[in-house]
C-alpha positions in Angstrom: -7.0 1.3 34.7 -6.5 -0.6 31.6 -3.2 1.2 30.9 -1.6 0.1 34.2 -2.8 -3.5 33.9 -1.5 -3.8 30.3 1.8 -2.2 31.4 2.2 -4.8 34.2 1.2 -7.8 32.1 3.4 -6.8 29.2 6.4 -6.1 31.4 6.0 -9.6 33.0 5.8 -11.2 29.6 8.9 -9.5 28.3 10.8 -10.3 31.4 9.8 -14.0 31.1 10.9 -14.1 27.4 14.2 -12.2 27.9 15.6 -9.0 26.4 13.4 -7.3 23.9 15.1 -5.5 21.0 12.3 -3.0 20.2 12.5 -0.1 22.7 8.9 1.1 22.6 6.9 -2.0 23.8 5.6 -0.4 27.0 4.8 3.0 25.3 2.8 1.3 22.5 0.9 -0.9 25.0 -0.1 2.1 27.1 -1.1 4.1 24.0 -3.3 1.3 22.7 -4.9 0.7 26.1 -5.6 4.5 26.5 -7.3 4.6 23.1 -9.4 1.6 23.9 -10.5 3.0 27.2 -11.3 6.4 25.7 -12.7 5.1 22.4 -10.9 7.8 20.5 -9.0 7.9 17.2 -5.3 7.3 17.7 -2.7 7.1 14.9 0.7 5.5 15.8 3.4 5.9 13.2 6.2 3.3 13.3 9.5 3.8 11.5 9.3 2.3 8.0 11.1 -1.1 8.1 10.2 -1.7 11.8 10.3 -5.4 12.5 7.2 -7.3 13.8 8.4 -7.3 17.4 5.8 -4.6 18.2 2.9 -7.1 17.7 2.8 -8.4 21.3 2.5 -4.8 22.7 -0.7 -4.3 20.6 -2.2 -7.7 21.6 -1.8 -7.5 25.4 -4.2 -4.5 25.9 -6.6 -6.1 23.4 -6.6 -9.3 25.5 -7.4 -7.3 28.7 -10.0 -5.0 27.3 -13.7 -5.5 27.8 -14.7 -3.3 24.9 -16.2 -4.8 21.7 -13.3 -4.9 19.2 -12.7 -5.6 15.6 -9.2 -6.4 14.5 -8.6 -5.8 10.8 -5.6 -7.8 9.4 -4.1 -8.9 6.1 -3.7 -12.6 5.5 0.0 -12.5 6.4 -0.6 -10.8 9.7 -3.5 -13.1 10.5 -1.2 -16.1 10.1 1.4 -14.5 12.3 -1.3 -13.8 15.0 -2.6 -17.4 14.9 0.8 -19.2 14.6 3.2 -17.1 16.7 1.5 -14.5 18.9 -1.3 -16.5 20.4 1.1 -19.1 21.8 3.1 -16.2 23.4 -0.1 -14.9 25.1 -1.1 -18.4 26.3 2.4 -18.9 27.9 1.5 -16.1 30.4 -2.2 -17.1 30.8 -3.6 -14.3 28.6 -6.6 -15.3 26.5 -7.4 -13.6 23.2 -10.9 -14.8 22.3 -11.3 -14.5 18.5 -14.3 -14.7 16.3 -13.6 -15.5 12.6 -15.9 -15.3 9.7 -19.1 -13.4 8.9 -21.0 -11.8 11.8 -22.7 -10.9 13.8 -19.9 -11.4 16.4 -21.0 -12.7 19.8 -20.2 -10.7 22.9 -16.8 -10.8 24.6 -15.0 -11.8 21.4 -12.5 -10.0 19.2 -13.8 -10.0 15.7 -11.1 -10.9 13.2 -11.7 -9.4 9.8 -9.9 -8.7 6.6 -10.6 -5.4 4.7 -13.3 -6.9 2.5 -15.1 -8.5 5.5 -14.9 -5.1 7.3 -16.7 -3.5 4.3 -19.3 -6.2 4.3 -19.9 -6.0 8.1 -20.3 -2.2 7.9 -22.7 -2.3 4.9 -24.8 -4.9 6.7 -24.9 -2.8 9.9 -23.2 -5.5 11.9 -20.3 -3.5 13.3 -22.4 -2.1 16.1 -20.2 -0.4 18.7 -17.1 -2.3 17.8 -13.9 -0.2 18.0 -11.5 -0.8 15.1 -7.9 -1.9 15.5 -6.0 -1.6 12.2 -2.3 -2.5 11.9 -0.6 -1.9 8.6 -2.2 1.5 8.3 0.2 2.3 5.4 -1.8 -0.1 3.3 -5.2 0.9 4.6 -6.2 3.1 1.7 -5.2 0.8 -1.2 -6.8 -2.2 0.5 -10.1 -0.4 1.3 -10.0 0.9 -2.3 -9.7 -2.6 -3.6 -12.5 -3.8 -1.3 -14.8 -1.0 -2.6 -13.8 -1.6 -6.2 -16.4 -2.6 -8.8 -15.3 -4.8 -11.8 -17.5 -5.2 -14.8 -16.5 -8.1 -17.2 -17.9 -9.3 -20.5 -19.9 -11.9 -18.7 -21.5 -9.1 -16.5 -22.6 -7.3 -19.7 -24.2 -10.5 -20.9 -26.1 -11.0 -17.6 -27.3 -7.4 -17.8 -28.7 -8.0 -21.3 -30.4 -11.2 -20.2 -32.0 -9.4 -17.2 -33.2 -6.5 -19.3 -34.5 -7.8 -22.7 -36.6 -4.8 -23.3 -33.6 -2.5 -23.2 -31.2 -4.8 -25.1 -30.9 -2.6 -28.2 -30.1 0.5 -26.1 -27.7 -1.4 -23.9 -25.9 -2.9 -26.9 -25.6 0.6 -28.5 -24.0 2.0 -25.4 -21.7 -1.0 -25.1 -20.6 -0.5 -28.7 -20.0 3.2 -28.1 -17.8 2.5 -25.1 -16.0 -0.2 -27.0 -15.0 2.2 -29.8 -13.8 4.7 -27.2 -11.7 2.1 -25.4 -10.3 0.2 -28.3 -9.3 3.2 -30.5 -5.6 4.0 -30.8 -3.4 5.3 -29.5 -3.3 3.0 -26.4 -1.1 3.0 -23.4 1.3 0.1 -23.0 -0.4 -0.8 -19.8 -3.7 -1.4 -21.6 -5.5 1.0 -19.2 -7.9 3.7 -20.7 -9.4 6.4 -18.5 -13.2 6.8 -18.9 -14.6 10.3 -18.2 -17.8 10.7 -16.2 -19.6 12.2 -19.3 -18.6 9.1 -21.3 -20.4 6.7 -18.9 -23.2 9.1 -18.1 -25.6 7.8 -20.8 -25.2 4.2 -19.4 -25.8 5.4 -15.9 -28.9 7.3 -16.8 -30.4 4.3 -18.6 -29.7 1.9 -15.8 -31.3 4.3 -13.3 -34.6 3.9 -15.3 -34.5 0.1 -15.5 -35.7 -2.4 -12.9 -33.6 -4.4 -10.5 -30.1 -4.9 -11.7 -28.0 -8.0 -11.4 -24.7 -7.7 -9.4 -22.3 -6.0 -9.8 -24.4 -3.5 -11.8 -26.4 -2.4 -8.8 -23.2 -1.6 -6.9 -21.8 0.2 -10.0 -24.9 2.4 -10.2 -24.7 3.3 -6.5 -21.1 4.3 -6.7 -21.3 7.5 -8.7 -20.2 11.1 -8.1 -17.0 13.0 -8.3 -15.1 10.9 -5.7 -14.8 7.9 -8.0 -12.7 7.0 -11.0 -13.5 4.7 -13.9 -11.2 3.1 -16.4 -11.1 0.2 -18.8 -8.5 -2.6 -18.9 -8.0 -3.8 -22.4 -7.1 -7.3 -23.6 -6.1 -6.8 -27.2 -5.6 -10.5 -27.8 -9.3 -11.1 -27.2 -10.5 -7.6 -28.1 -12.3 -7.4 -24.8 -12.2 -4.9 -22.0 -13.1 -4.9 -18.3 -14.6 -1.8 -16.7 -13.1 -0.8 -13.3 -14.4 1.7 -10.8 -12.7 2.7 -7.5 -13.0 5.6 -5.0 -10.3 8.3 -5.0 -10.3 8.5 -1.2 -11.9 5.4 0.3 -12.3 6.8 3.8 -14.3 9.7 2.4 -16.4 7.2 0.4 -17.0 5.3 3.7 -18.4 8.3 5.5 -19.8 7.0 8.8 -17.4 4.1 9.2 -15.4 5.9 11.9 -18.0 8.3 13.1 -18.7 7.7 16.7 -16.5 4.7 16.7 -13.1 4.3 18.3 -10.1 3.4 16.1 -6.5 2.6 16.6 -4.3 2.7 13.5 -0.7 1.6 13.5 1.5 1.9 10.4 4.9 2.3 8.8 3.9 5.7 7.4 6.1 8.1 5.5 8.8 9.9 7.5 7.1 12.7 9.5 9.9 15.0 8.5 9.3 14.4 4.8 5.6 14.6 5.0 5.5 17.8 7.2 7.9 19.6 4.9 5.9 18.7 1.9 2.5 19.5 3.4 2.6 22.0 6.1 3.9 24.6 3.7 0.5 24.4 2.1 -1.5 24.4 5.3 -2.4 20.7 5.4 -2.1 18.6 8.5 0.3 15.7 8.0 -1.9 13.3 9.9 -4.8 13.9 7.4 -2.9 11.7 5.0 -5.2 8.8 5.9 -8.3 10.8 5.3 -9.0 11.4 9.0 -7.8 13.7 11.8 -7.1 11.6 14.9 -7.1 13.1 18.4 -3.8 11.4 19.2 -0.8 11.1 16.8 2.4 9.5 18.1 5.7 8.7 16.4 7.5 5.6 17.7 10.8 5.8 15.9 13.7 3.4 16.1 16.9 4.6 17.9 19.5 6.2 15.6 21.2 3.7 13.5 25.0 3.5 14.0 25.8 2.2 10.5 24.7 4.5 7.6 23.2 3.0 4.5 25.7 2.8 1.7 24.2 4.8 -1.2 25.4 5.0 -4.8 23.7 7.9 -6.5 26.0 9.8 -8.9 25.5 13.5 -9.3 25.0 13.4 -13.1 22.7 10.7 -14.4 20.2 10.8 -17.2 16.5 11.3 -16.5 14.0 8.5 -17.2 12.7 10.2 -20.3 16.1 10.5 -21.8 16.8 8.4 -24.9 20.0 7.2 -23.3 18.4 6.1 -20.0 17.9 2.5 -21.0 21.5 2.0 -21.9 22.6 3.9 -18.8 20.5 1.4 -16.7 22.0 -1.6 -18.4 25.6 -0.4 -18.0 25.3 0.6 -14.3 23.3 -2.6 -13.5 26.0 -4.7 -15.1 28.7 -3.0 -13.1 26.8 -3.2 -9.8 26.0 -6.9 -10.2 29.6 -7.9 -11.1 31.3 -9.4 -8.0 28.1 -9.4 -6.0 27.8 -12.7 -4.1 24.3 -12.0 -2.7 20.9 -11.3 -4.1 20.6 -8.2 -6.3 17.1 -6.7 -6.7 16.4 -4.3 -9.6 13.1 -2.3 -9.1 11.3 -0.5 -11.9 7.6 0.2 -12.4 8.0 0.9 -16.2 7.0 -2.5 -17.6 8.7 -2.1 -21.0 11.9 -0.7 -19.5 11.9 -3.4 -16.8 11.4 -6.3 -19.2 13.9 -5.1 -21.7 16.5 -4.6 -18.9 15.8 -8.1 -17.5 16.2 -9.6 -21.0 19.5 -7.8 -21.6 20.8 -8.8 -18.2 19.8 -12.4 -18.8 21.8 -12.4 -22.1 24.9 -11.8 -20.0 24.2 -13.4 -16.6 22.0 -16.3 -17.7 19.7 -18.1 -15.3 20.8 -15.9 -12.4 18.3 -13.3 -13.8 14.6 -13.8 -12.9 11.5 -11.7 -13.1 9.3 -11.5 -10.0 10.2 -14.9 -8.7 9.9 -15.9 -5.0 12.7 -18.5 -5.4 15.8 -16.6 -6.7 19.3 -18.0 -6.5 21.4 -16.9 -3.5 23.4 -14.7 -5.9 20.4 -14.1 -8.2 19.3 -11.0 -10.0 15.7 -10.3 -9.4 13.8 -7.7 -11.5 10.4 -6.6 -10.2 7.9 -3.8 -9.7 8.1 -1.8 -6.5 4.6 -3.0 -5.4 5.6 -6.6 -5.9 8.7 -6.2 -3.9 6.8 -4.6 -1.0 4.4 -7.5 -0.9 6.9 -10.3 -1.3 10.1 -9.1 0.4 9.4 -10.8 3.7 9.3 -14.2 1.9 12.7 -13.6 0.2 16.3 -13.6 1.5 17.7 -10.2 2.5 19.3 -8.7 -0.6 22.9 -7.6 -0.9 21.8 -4.6 -2.9 18.8 -2.9 -4.3 19.0 -1.1 -7.6 16.3 1.6 -7.9 16.2 1.9 -11.7 13.4 4.4 -11.3 12.1 6.0 -8.1 8.7 4.6 -7.0 6.7 7.7 -8.1 3.2 6.8 -9.3 2.7 7.4 -13.1 0.1 9.8 -14.4 -0.6 7.2 -17.1 -2.4 5.2 -14.4 -6.0 6.4 -14.6 -6.6 6.2 -10.8 -3.4 8.2 -10.1 -4.4 10.8 -12.8 -7.9 11.2 -11.2 -6.5 11.7 -7.7 -4.1 14.3 -9.1 -6.9 16.1 -10.9 -8.9 16.2 -7.7 -6.0 17.9 -5.9 -5.3 20.3 -8.7 -8.9 21.4 -8.7 -8.4 22.3 -5.0 -5.4 24.4 -5.8 -3.0 22.1 -4.0 0.5 21.0 -5.0 -0.4 17.5 -6.1 3.1 16.3 -6.4 4.2 17.3 -2.9 0.8 16.5 -1.4 0.4 13.1 -2.9 3.0 11.5 -5.2 6.1 12.5 -3.3 5.0 11.3 0.2 3.7 8.0 -1.2 7.0 7.5 -3.1 9.1 8.3 0.0 7.1 5.8 2.0 7.5 3.0 -0.6 11.2 3.7 -0.8 11.7 3.6 3.0 9.8 0.3 3.4 11.5 -1.2 0.4 15.1 -0.6 1.5 14.6 -1.4 5.2 16.0 -4.9 4.8 19.2 -3.4 3.5 19.9 -1.8 6.9 19.3 -5.1 8.7 21.4 -7.1 6.2 24.3 -4.8 5.6 23.4 -4.2 1.9 23.7 -1.2 -0.3 21.3 1.0 -2.3 21.9 2.3 -5.8 19.6 4.9 -7.2 20.0 5.1 -11.0 17.2 7.7 -11.5 18.8 11.1 -12.4 15.8 12.9 -10.8 17.2 12.2 -7.3 20.1 14.7 -7.8 18.6 17.0 -10.4 15.2 17.9 -8.8 14.7 20.1 -5.8 12.5 17.4 -4.1 15.4 15.0 -4.3 16.7 16.5 -1.0 13.4 15.3 0.7 14.1 11.8 -0.6 17.6 11.8 0.7 16.5 13.1 4.1 14.1 10.2 4.3 17.0 7.7 3.8 19.2 9.1 6.5 21.6 8.0 7.8 23.4 7.2 4.6 27.0 7.2 3.3 27.7 8.2 -0.2 29.6 5.6 -2.4 31.6 7.7 -4.8 32.7 4.7 -6.9 31.6 1.1 -7.5 33.6 -1.6 -5.8 32.7 -5.3 -5.9 31.5 -6.7 -2.6 
């Protein structure tokens, strides 16, 4: 059977390369091989922060399988596959025949796709019987959402007017009505303005009566219904706005993508303990977090860590909406940075708060302070958004400390988040514990994983961690940790 063959080949490869640090190589290989043989849906959850050692355990059964496969990778993982993992397979005479680019994919090749190419292949009916293998399942939803997104710019409006001269007057009137709605005060600092379905309904009704529409208007018209969210991104310097539309749950919008098709998903998903305690109380299955209910769900956790994570999180700290919070952040950040010889990373999603803190820190620490730079000094002070850090941390040196100015909880000022929350509220669900908290826990776990490897410390300066009941869930997700009762220079 494929499982036994993959087990033997991987065992020989690991023996040839020497000791392997990750303890689950053989288990992962057998799970993947079993799923490929059965063509079922398998979800394998890795501990957030797990290093890339597991890669070879995924690739060995893929190289041995005769099933038509599509491997969906981000650009970073694709580079790792081509530059590092393929030579390892060749060293033990294992071939991994790859087909890159648009399809259709010839037989006996593994189709290498990114998420946008996956959507294109599915829409064009080119996937056929290909089973899907999707690492980085923790980023699957946002990447599929971006792949399905429709973006309407000022140039797209002009193309629409040129293609429909008979309806120019009506289209201009609808554009002006939306412009007044989008540009009227008060405006969010982010420049994002939610657009309700009833506000875009007249435009949708008119376009449905017109002839062939230029792209992306044809796609915008197709993607209607309650499962989508629309908003405008305003550029006040040019008094222009861009219309965005994205699905709330991309896997629901892609009904049929996984139907009758095997899929193996691997990801550094939120702590099973945290997710179960926040969802099972409401009767929801934790594995439905990705919009599907797989037949097999397995957790491959790391062995218990001997050294707990040093955590500075005083009991009494102001809340982010407190008028003294900004000053609190500045004072605590200054104290934490003093005497720190390694990189300090300050994470905050509130743009105004983050930029003002970076400016105040730069006034005292000078050029050590940088904003979202991939080339910080060895003892630099890097201010960034949580999402930026998650994308870039592998390219940066391990930090000596991370300062969580605010916890990575999505803001309801973001139109997409607000729409997802509204959908859960209409179902009578606890939208905070079903959506915002599990996502925040997962971001936090993945963001601080490097601290454990590098012997750094974590400081949480958000008072909600200690004052809210859900703070205990966040603390459990960080275990093991050791409380720092006072600040001492490293």
